[in-house]
C-alpha positions as CSV (number, residue, x, y, z in Angstrom):
1,M,54.6,-259.7,-93.3
2,A,51.9,-257.5,-91.8
3,V,48.6,-256.7,-93.5
4,D,47.7,-253.1,-93.9
5,T,43.9,-252.9,-94.2
6,R,43.6,-249.2,-94.9
7,T,43.7,-249.1,-98.7
8,H,41.5,-252.0,-99.7
9,S,39.4,-252.3,-96.6
10,L,36.0,-253.8,-96.5
11,T,33.2,-251.4,-96.8
12,A,30.2,-251.7,-94.5
13,E,28.1,-252.7,-97.5
14,E,30.6,-255.4,-98.5
15,R,30.6,-256.8,-95.0
16,E,26.8,-256.9,-94.8
17,T,26.6,-258.5,-98.3
18,Y,29.1,-261.2,-97.4
19,A,27.3,-262.0,-94.2
20,N,23.9,-262.2,-95.9
21,D,24.6,-263.6,-99.4
22,G,28.0,-265.3,-98.8
23,F,29.8,-263.3,-101.4
24,F,30.6,-259.8,-102.8
25,I,32.1,-258.5,-105.9
26,R,34.7,-255.8,-106.6
27,P,34.1,-255.3,-110.4
28,K,37.2,-253.2,-111.1
29,A,39.7,-254.7,-108.7
30,Y,42.4,-255.2,-111.4
31,D,43.2,-253.3,-114.5
32,T,43.8,-254.8,-118.0
33,Y,47.6,-254.6,-117.7
34,E,47.6,-256.6,-114.4
35,I,45.3,-259.2,-115.7
36,D,47.2,-259.7,-119.0
37,A,50.5,-259.9,-117.1
38,L,49.1,-262.8,-115.0
39,R,47.6,-264.5,-118.0
40,D,50.8,-264.2,-120.0
41,R,52.9,-265.5,-117.2
42,I,50.7,-268.6,-116.8
43,E,50.8,-269.2,-120.6
44,D,54.6,-268.9,-120.6
45,L,54.7,-271.5,-117.8
46,V,52.5,-273.8,-119.8
47,E,54.8,-273.6,-122.8
48,L,57.9,-274.1,-120.5
49,I,56.3,-277.3,-119.1
50,E,55.1,-278.7,-122.4
51,T,58.5,-278.2,-124.1
52,S,60.6,-279.4,-121.1
53,D,63.1,-282.1,-121.8
54,V,63.7,-282.8,-118.1
55,L,60.1,-283.2,-116.8
56,P,58.8,-286.8,-117.3
57,E,55.4,-287.1,-118.9
58,K,53.9,-288.2,-115.6
59,Q,55.0,-284.9,-114.0
60,K,53.7,-282.8,-116.9
61,Q,50.3,-284.5,-116.5
62,A,50.4,-283.8,-112.8
63,I,50.7,-280.1,-113.5
64,L,48.6,-279.6,-116.6
65,K,45.1,-281.0,-116.4
66,R,43.9,-281.6,-120.0
67,N,40.5,-280.8,-121.2
68,I,38.8,-283.9,-122.6
69,G,36.3,-281.8,-124.5
70,T,38.7,-280.3,-127.0
71,E,40.7,-281.5,-130.0
72,A,43.7,-279.3,-129.2
73,T,46.7,-281.3,-127.9
74,S,48.8,-278.5,-126.6
75,G,48.6,-274.9,-125.3
76,P,45.9,-273.2,-123.3
77,A,43.1,-274.4,-125.7
78,S,44.0,-278.0,-124.6
79,L,43.8,-277.4,-120.9
80,N,41.2,-277.4,-118.2
81,S,43.3,-276.2,-115.2
82,I,46.5,-276.0,-113.3
83,T,46.3,-276.6,-109.5
84,R,48.7,-275.1,-106.9
85,V,50.4,-272.7,-109.4
86,H,52.1,-271.1,-106.4
87,R,54.5,-274.1,-106.3
88,F,56.2,-273.0,-109.5
89,S,56.1,-269.2,-109.7
90,A,57.3,-266.4,-107.5
91,F,55.2,-264.0,-109.6
92,V,52.1,-266.0,-108.7
93,R,53.0,-266.1,-105.0
94,S,53.3,-262.3,-105.1
95,H,49.8,-262.2,-106.6
96,I,48.4,-264.3,-103.8
97,R,49.9,-261.8,-101.3
98,A,48.7,-258.7,-103.1
99,P,46.9,-256.2,-100.9
100,K,44.0,-256.1,-103.3
101,R,43.1,-259.6,-102.1
102,L,44.7,-259.8,-98.7
103,E,43.4,-256.7,-96.9
104,A,39.7,-257.8,-97.3
105,V,40.6,-261.4,-96.5
106,A,42.4,-260.5,-93.3
107,Q,39.4,-258.5,-92.1
108,I,37.1,-261.5,-92.6
109,V,39.3,-264.4,-91.7
110,G,42.3,-263.0,-89.7
111,S,45.8,-261.7,-90.1
112,D,47.7,-265.0,-89.8
113,L,47.1,-266.8,-93.1
114,F,48.2,-269.5,-95.5
115,C,47.0,-270.7,-98.9
116,P,45.7,-274.3,-99.0
117,N,45.1,-274.2,-102.8
118,D,45.1,-272.0,-105.8
119,L,43.8,-272.9,-109.3
120,Y,43.9,-271.5,-112.7
121,F,41.0,-272.4,-115.0
122,F,41.3,-272.0,-118.8
123,K,37.8,-273.0,-120.0
124,P,38.6,-272.7,-123.7
125,P,36.0,-271.6,-126.4
126,G,33.3,-274.1,-127.2
127,T,34.3,-276.5,-124.4
128,G,35.1,-276.6,-120.7
129,R,33.6,-279.2,-118.5
130,P,30.8,-278.1,-116.2
131,I,31.1,-278.2,-112.4
132,A,28.1,-279.4,-110.5
133,W,26.7,-277.7,-107.4
134,H,29.3,-278.0,-104.6
135,Q,30.9,-276.3,-101.6
136,D,34.7,-275.8,-101.4
137,S,34.4,-276.2,-97.6
138,W,33.2,-279.8,-98.0
139,Y,36.5,-280.7,-99.6
140,F,38.5,-278.6,-97.2
141,R,36.7,-280.3,-94.2
142,N,38.2,-283.6,-95.2
143,T,41.7,-282.2,-95.1
144,Y,41.7,-279.4,-92.5
145,V,40.3,-278.7,-89.0
146,S,40.5,-275.7,-86.8
147,S,42.4,-276.0,-83.6
148,I,40.2,-273.4,-81.9
149,G,36.9,-274.8,-82.8
150,D,35.9,-272.5,-85.7
151,A,33.7,-274.0,-88.4
152,I,35.9,-274.5,-91.5
153,E,33.8,-272.1,-93.5
154,Q,34.4,-269.4,-90.9
155,A,38.2,-270.0,-90.9
156,S,38.6,-269.8,-94.7
157,I,37.6,-267.7,-97.7
158,G,37.8,-268.0,-101.5
159,T,38.7,-265.4,-104.1
160,W,37.8,-265.7,-107.8
161,L,39.5,-263.4,-110.3
162,A,38.0,-262.9,-113.8
163,L,40.8,-263.0,-116.5
164,D,38.1,-262.5,-119.2
165,D,34.6,-261.1,-119.2
166,A,32.5,-263.9,-117.7
167,D,28.8,-264.3,-118.7
168,E,26.3,-267.1,-119.1
169,E,27.4,-267.8,-122.7
170,N,31.0,-268.6,-121.8
171,G,30.3,-270.5,-118.6
172,C,30.3,-268.0,-115.7
173,L,29.8,-268.9,-112.0
174,W,26.4,-269.5,-110.6
175,V,25.7,-269.1,-106.9
176,I,22.7,-269.5,-104.5
177,P,22.8,-266.4,-102.3
178,G,22.6,-267.2,-98.6
179,S,23.3,-270.9,-99.0
180,H,26.5,-270.6,-96.9
181,R,24.3,-270.3,-93.8
182,L,23.4,-274.0,-94.1
183,G,26.9,-274.9,-93.1
184,V,28.8,-277.8,-94.7
185,V,26.4,-280.2,-96.4
186,D,27.2,-283.8,-97.4
187,H,28.0,-284.4,-101.1
188,S,27.2,-287.4,-103.2
189,Q,28.9,-289.1,-106.2
190,V,28.3,-287.6,-109.6
191,E,27.0,-290.2,-112.0
192,S,28.5,-288.8,-115.1
193,D,32.0,-288.3,-116.6
194,E,30.8,-285.0,-118.1
195,Y,31.5,-283.1,-114.9
196,L,34.9,-281.9,-113.7
197,L,34.4,-282.7,-110.0
198,Q,33.0,-286.1,-109.1
199,K,31.1,-285.0,-106.0
200,R,28.0,-282.8,-105.9
201,L,25.4,-281.3,-103.7
202,T,21.7,-282.2,-104.1
203,V,19.9,-278.9,-104.7
204,S,16.1,-278.8,-104.5
205,D,14.0,-277.2,-107.2
206,E,13.2,-274.4,-104.9
207,M,16.8,-273.6,-104.2
208,E,17.6,-273.9,-107.9
209,K,15.1,-271.1,-108.6
210,Q,17.2,-268.9,-106.3
211,A,20.4,-269.4,-108.2
212,I,21.9,-266.4,-110.0
213,P,24.7,-266.0,-112.6
214,V,27.7,-264.1,-111.5
215,E,28.4,-262.2,-114.7
216,V,31.5,-260.0,-114.2
217,P,33.9,-258.0,-116.3
218,K,37.6,-258.8,-116.9
219,G,39.5,-257.7,-113.7
220,A,36.6,-258.3,-111.3
221,L,37.4,-260.0,-108.0
222,V,34.7,-262.1,-106.2
223,F,35.2,-262.9,-102.5
224,F,33.1,-265.9,-101.4
225,N,32.4,-267.9,-98.3
226,N,33.7,-271.4,-98.9
227,A,30.3,-272.9,-97.9
228,L,28.5,-271.0,-100.6
229,F,26.7,-273.3,-103.0
230,H,28.2,-272.7,-106.5
231,R,28.6,-274.3,-109.9
232,S,29.7,-273.3,-113.4
233,T,28.4,-274.3,-116.9
234,P,30.2,-275.2,-120.2
235,N,31.6,-272.5,-122.4
236,R,29.3,-272.3,-125.4
237,S,31.0,-269.2,-126.8
238,D,33.9,-268.5,-129.1
239,R,35.8,-266.9,-126.2
240,F,37.9,-268.1,-123.3
241,R,36.6,-267.9,-119.7
242,R,39.8,-267.9,-117.7
243,A,39.8,-267.4,-114.0
244,Y,42.3,-267.6,-111.1
245,I,41.1,-268.8,-107.7
246,V,42.9,-268.5,-104.4
247,H,41.8,-269.9,-101.1
248,Y,42.9,-268.5,-97.8
249,M,42.8,-270.1,-94.3
250,K,43.7,-269.1,-90.8
251,A,47.1,-270.2,-89.6
252,T,45.5,-272.0,-86.7
253,I,44.2,-274.7,-89.0
254,Q,45.6,-278.2,-88.7
255,H,45.6,-281.2,-90.9
256,T,43.1,-284.0,-90.3
257,G,44.1,-287.6,-90.8
258,N,43.3,-287.2,-94.5
259,R,46.3,-285.5,-96.0
260,Q,46.2,-284.1,-99.5
261,W,47.4,-286.5,-102.1
262,T,50.7,-285.5,-103.8
263,P,51.3,-287.0,-107.3
264,E,54.2,-289.4,-107.6
265,G,57.5,-287.7,-108.5
266,T,56.4,-284.3,-107.3
267,E,57.3,-284.5,-103.6
268,H,60.4,-282.3,-104.1
269,W,58.3,-279.5,-105.4
270,G,57.6,-278.2,-101.9
271,T,54.5,-278.3,-99.7
272,N,51.0,-278.2,-101.1
273,E,50.3,-275.2,-98.9
274,M,51.8,-271.7,-99.1
275,Y,52.6,-269.4,-96.1
276,I,51.2,-265.9,-96.6
277,C,51.4,-263.6,-93.6
278,G,51.4,-263.2,-89.9
279,V,52.6,-265.8,-87.4
280,P,53.2,-269.2,-89.1
281,G,50.7,-271.7,-87.8
282,S,50.1,-275.4,-87.6
283,I,50.5,-276.2,-91.3
284,Q,54.1,-276.7,-92.6
285,T,54.8,-274.6,-95.6
286,T,57.9,-274.2,-97.8
287,P,59.9,-271.0,-96.9
288,E,59.9,-268.4,-99.7
289,K,63.7,-268.6,-100.1
290,E,63.4,-272.3,-100.7
291,S,60.4,-272.2,-103.0
292,M,60.5,-272.9,-106.7
293,N,60.8,-270.0,-109.1
294,W,60.3,-271.4,-112.6
295,D,59.9,-267.7,-113.7
296,N,63.7,-267.7,-113.9
297,A,63.6,-270.4,-116.5
298,L,61.3,-268.5,-118.9
299,G,63.2,-267.7,-122.1
300,R,65.5,-270.6,-121.7
301,I,65.4,-274.4,-121.4
302,L,64.1,-275.7,-118.1
303,T,66.9,-277.6,-116.3
304,E,66.9,-280.3,-113.6
305,D,68.0,-277.7,-111.0
306,D,64.9,-275.6,-111.8
307,I,62.5,-278.3,-110.8
308,R,64.0,-278.9,-107.3
309,I,63.6,-277.0,-104.2
310,K,66.9,-275.2,-103.4
311,R,67.7,-275.4,-99.7
312,K,70.1,-272.6,-98.8
């Protein structure tokens, strides 16, 4: 797959903003139909998993991260997140490869890419655990290293898609513009069960004053350097604040000695990482023809064959 950078190319202003601030926003990247199609597909997958007779409870828990701050016991209102959605859905994999994301990513990172992680956050009304100040590159540094000497934050990029209007009331992102220029900074343990992530950055009062909310409309796409300091707050509204995050990395990236942990019983679901485009690199990924496609099981009962990689 080759990347055509003519349609959704970076503008000079976006390139400068990304270099200076560590992020830029495309407020009308996706229309309502496209956003609702992704949301509906994810919610259909949630129902498929929850009602499955062949998935053991341990595997269900490995896919669906429950929200401890809600009384709901099933459905989107009960959930915090799904990690690595690409392992289950061809529709989602096509979303990751969409030119609306990929063309700008390729101009910043390179044309040979894989996806180390994608996440779908639900953040239901009146709940949603906050996330402390952190850098995604701090986590990635423990798992990946560049074979050509690039800093991990220069060899990767994150994208954040708003599936609902995001504002301060319902727990939007907060960032510290320019903080990516500090490189990867050590994180410490969070001393509270309130937060979703258990590692955090120590942010000075002066830096805290520079923080800004990233209030964006439904359909907005945020491109951000993985070293950018960012956090999010609880949802105090009566609205969802759903978001879909995709990380991209250069194909020249390699694993460090610290491999990503795979939940027990999920080894046959394929690799944690997903190939995207260009020349396949150092990270082994599951070929598309062998990848899962639970989309085919929507509308019927999930079977044992559906939850195994089919090698042809």
